[in-house]
C-alpha positions in Angstrom: 103.8 66.2 104.2 103.9 62.6 105.3 104.8 62.0 108.9 107.7 59.6 109.6 107.6 57.3 112.6 110.6 57.0 114.9 113.3 54.6 114.0 113.1 51.1 115.5 116.1 50.3 117.7 117.3 47.2 119.7 115.5 47.0 123.0 112.4 48.9 121.8 108.9 47.7 122.8 106.6 46.1 120.2 102.9 46.3 120.7 101.1 43.1 119.5 97.4 43.4 118.3 95.0 41.2 116.5 93.0 43.4 114.2 91.2 40.9 111.9 90.9 37.2 112.2 92.1 35.2 115.2 95.4 33.4 115.4 96.1 30.5 117.8 97.8 31.3 121.1 100.5 28.7 120.4 101.6 30.5 117.2 101.3 34.0 118.8 103.5 32.9 121.8 106.0 31.2 119.5 106.4 34.4 117.4 106.6 36.6 120.5 109.5 34.5 121.7 111.3 35.1 118.4 110.8 38.9 118.9 112.3 38.6 122.4 115.3 36.7 121.1 115.8 39.5 118.6 116.1 41.9 121.6 112.7 43.5 121.7 110.3 44.0 124.6 106.7 43.0 124.0 103.3 44.3 125.2 100.0 42.6 124.3 96.6 44.1 123.4 93.9 43.0 125.7 92.1 41.0 123.0 95.2 39.7 121.2 94.1 36.1 121.9 90.3 36.7 121.3 88.4 34.4 119.0 84.8 34.9 118.0 84.3 32.8 114.8 86.3 34.5 112.0 86.9 37.7 114.1 89.2 38.3 117.0 86.6 40.1 119.2 84.3 42.9 118.2 85.2 45.8 116.0 85.3 48.1 119.0 87.5 45.8 121.0 90.1 45.5 118.2 90.0 49.2 117.5 90.5 49.9 121.2 93.6 47.7 121.3 95.1 49.6 118.4 94.4 53.0 120.0 95.9 51.7 123.3 99.1 51.0 121.4 99.2 54.4 119.8 98.7 56.0 123.3 101.3 53.8 125.0 104.6 55.8 125.1 106.6 52.6 125.5 105.5 51.2 122.2 107.6 52.0 119.1 106.3 49.4 116.7 102.7 48.1 116.3 102.7 44.6 114.9 99.4 42.9 114.0 99.5 39.1 114.6 98.0 38.4 111.1 95.5 39.8 108.6 92.3 38.0 107.8 88.8 39.5 107.4 87.5 42.2 109.7 90.2 44.9 109.6 88.0 47.4 107.8 85.5 47.1 110.6 87.7 48.9 113.1 88.1 52.0 110.9 85.1 54.1 112.2 86.4 53.6 115.7 89.9 55.1 115.3 90.9 58.6 116.4 93.0 59.7 113.4 93.9 63.1 114.9 95.3 61.4 118.0 97.3 58.9 115.7 98.6 61.8 113.7 99.9 63.4 116.9 101.4 60.1 118.2 102.9 58.5 115.1 104.3 55.0 115.4 105.7 52.3 113.2 103.0 49.9 112.0 103.6 47.0 109.6 101.5 44.3 107.9 100.0 43.1 104.6 96.8 41.3 103.3 93.7 42.9 104.9 96.0 45.0 107.1 96.8 47.1 104.0 93.4 48.7 104.3 94.4 50.1 107.6 97.8 51.1 106.4 96.4 53.2 103.6 93.7 54.8 105.7 96.4 55.8 108.3 98.4 57.3 105.4 95.4 59.1 104.1 93.7 60.3 107.3 96.7 60.6 109.7 99.5 61.4 107.1 101.5 58.5 108.6 104.0 56.5 106.6 103.1 52.9 107.2 104.7 49.7 105.9 103.5 46.8 103.9 105.9 44.3 105.4 106.1 41.7 108.1 103.4 40.8 110.7 104.0 38.9 113.9 103.2 35.6 112.2 106.3 36.1 110.0 108.8 36.3 112.9 109.9 32.6 112.7 113.0 30.6 111.9 111.6 29.7 108.5 111.3 33.4 107.4 113.8 34.2 104.6 116.6 36.6 105.5 115.5 38.7 102.6 112.3 39.5 104.4 114.0 40.5 107.6 116.6 42.6 105.7 113.8 44.4 103.9 111.9 45.0 107.1 114.8 46.4 109.1 116.2 48.4 106.2 112.8 50.2 106.0 112.3 50.6 109.8 115.7 50.8 111.4 118.0 52.7 108.9 118.0 56.5 108.4 118.7 56.4 104.6 117.5 59.0 102.3 117.0 56.6 99.3 116.4 52.9 99.2 116.0 50.8 96.1 113.4 48.1 96.3 114.8 45.0 94.7 113.6 41.4 94.5 115.9 38.6 95.4 118.3 38.3 92.5 116.7 35.1 91.1 113.2 36.7 90.9 113.2 39.3 88.1 111.2 42.5 88.3 109.5 43.0 84.9 108.8 46.4 83.4 105.9 46.2 81.0 105.0 49.8 80.1 107.8 52.3 79.8 107.8 55.5 81.8 109.3 57.4 84.7 107.1 58.8 87.5 107.5 59.9 91.0 104.9 60.2 93.7 103.5 58.6 96.9 103.0 54.9 96.8 99.7 53.4 98.0 98.0 50.0 97.8 98.3 46.4 98.8 95.7 43.6 98.6 93.3 43.9 95.7 90.3 42.1 97.5 90.6 44.4 100.5 90.4 47.6 98.5 87.4 46.4 96.5 85.6 45.7 99.7 85.8 49.4 100.8 84.8 51.0 97.5 82.0 53.5 98.0 82.9 54.0 101.7 84.7 57.0 103.3 87.8 54.8 103.5 88.2 53.8 99.8 91.7 54.1 98.5 92.8 57.4 97.0 95.0 56.9 94.0 95.0 60.4 92.6 98.6 61.4 91.6 99.9 58.2 93.3 101.7 55.0 92.3 99.4 52.1 92.8 100.7 48.8 94.2 98.5 45.7 94.0 98.8 42.0 94.8 96.5 39.1 95.4 96.4 35.5 96.8 94.3 32.4 96.4 91.8 33.8 93.9 91.0 32.4 90.5 92.0 34.7 87.7 88.5 35.4 86.6 87.8 36.7 90.1 91.0 38.8 90.0 89.7 40.3 86.7 86.4 41.2 88.4 88.2 43.0 91.2 90.5 44.9 88.8 87.6 45.9 86.7 85.8 47.2 89.8 88.8 49.4 90.6 88.9 50.5 87.0 85.2 51.5 87.0 85.9 53.4 90.3 88.5 55.5 88.5 91.5 54.1 90.5 93.6 53.3 87.4 92.7 56.6 85.7 93.7 58.6 88.8 97.0 56.9 89.4 100.3 57.8 87.7 101.9 54.4 87.7 101.2 50.8 88.6 103.3 48.2 90.5 102.0 44.6 90.5 103.1 42.1 93.0 102.5 38.4 92.8 99.2 36.6 92.6 100.2 33.7 94.8 98.2 30.4 94.4 95.9 32.0 91.8 94.8 29.4 89.4 94.2 30.1 85.7 90.5 30.5 84.6 89.3 29.4 81.2 92.9 29.1 80.2 93.7 32.7 81.2 96.7 33.2 83.5 97.7 36.1 85.8 100.3 37.0 83.1 97.6 37.0 80.5 95.4 39.3 82.6 98.3 41.8 83.1 99.0 41.9 79.4 95.3 42.1 78.3 94.0 44.4 81.1 96.8 46.5 82.6 99.2 47.0 79.7 96.6 48.8 77.5 96.0 51.4 80.3 99.3 52.9 79.2 100.5 53.8 82.7 104.2 53.0 83.7 103.9 49.4 84.8 106.2 47.1 86.7 105.2 43.5 87.6 106.5 40.5 89.5 107.5 42.6 92.6 108.1 40.2 95.5 105.8 41.3 98.3 103.1 40.5 100.8 101.6 37.0 100.3 104.6 35.7 98.4 107.5 33.8 100.1 109.7 36.9 99.7 108.4 40.2 101.0 109.7 43.6 100.0 109.0 46.3 102.5 106.8 49.0 100.8 106.4 52.3 102.7 102.8 53.3 102.1 102.5 57.1 101.7 106.2 57.7 101.1 107.5 59.2 97.8 108.9 56.6 95.4 110.3 56.8 91.9 109.0 54.2 89.4 111.4 54.1 86.4 110.3 51.4 84.0 112.9 52.4 81.5 115.6 51.3 83.8 113.5 48.8 85.7 113.9 50.4 89.1 111.6 51.2 92.1 113.3 53.6 94.5 112.1 55.0 97.8 113.2 58.7 97.5 113.1 59.6 101.2 113.9 58.2 104.5 110.8 56.5 106.0 111.8 56.9 109.6 113.2 59.7 111.7 115.5 60.0 114.7 113.8 59.4 118.1 
């Protein structure tokens, strides 16, 4: 059974880590100030400001910062500063048994989704494809904050994941399935195929999204997942946006969905606002959800946090 982290409450401590690519100190400090204004205390990982080319320190250093946050009793939420490349590099250096015994809220998207799914798989921990530190700014839509806090700060048994009203969720293949939801960024999951950390989609609802890739490249990535059996094993598919993904040879993202995913015959919902898009639904990785494409609903069937 999936382990639920403790509910996030005003005054709680947030642990800030940089697990992939570096982020400028000015941006980090600005977003930390927003967290403090929201009433949270903040502690920083030792290497949160590190920058070594496209990585924020070594794999071991970034992994050490994450484990420090799991071992710090003050910390209730672990918040990566950003995604970027390199997150998969920390996976061999994590103590999954310790994490399972010290569950905490952890949120993010992009390359962070590799970590979120591995924690769900190896530590049975419900994690959240939702906001990162970089998103805590005055320009962040209220929808994103509402989604984040509804998922992490409310003890509800069911929660329907709905786009903003002006962005329609679109059901493409009819069906009704219930199971754990897994997934996130397509590129990131292709990168770890053939490793001990590749995504397990067996009996699960698979969520995918992408950004800044031409559609012929997105096709290559989807085909790699198909050849690896990930679509055969899953029971349903939820597709997020492909933000800033230019058409290739006249083929659009919508064309790719219709030509590649619809023929798979799995219950399919598309255009879910999440991750790299402007509007970010909070998806609880590892939690049980119901995908009902006959009624065009996506519902979290259990509370995703517990009382402290």
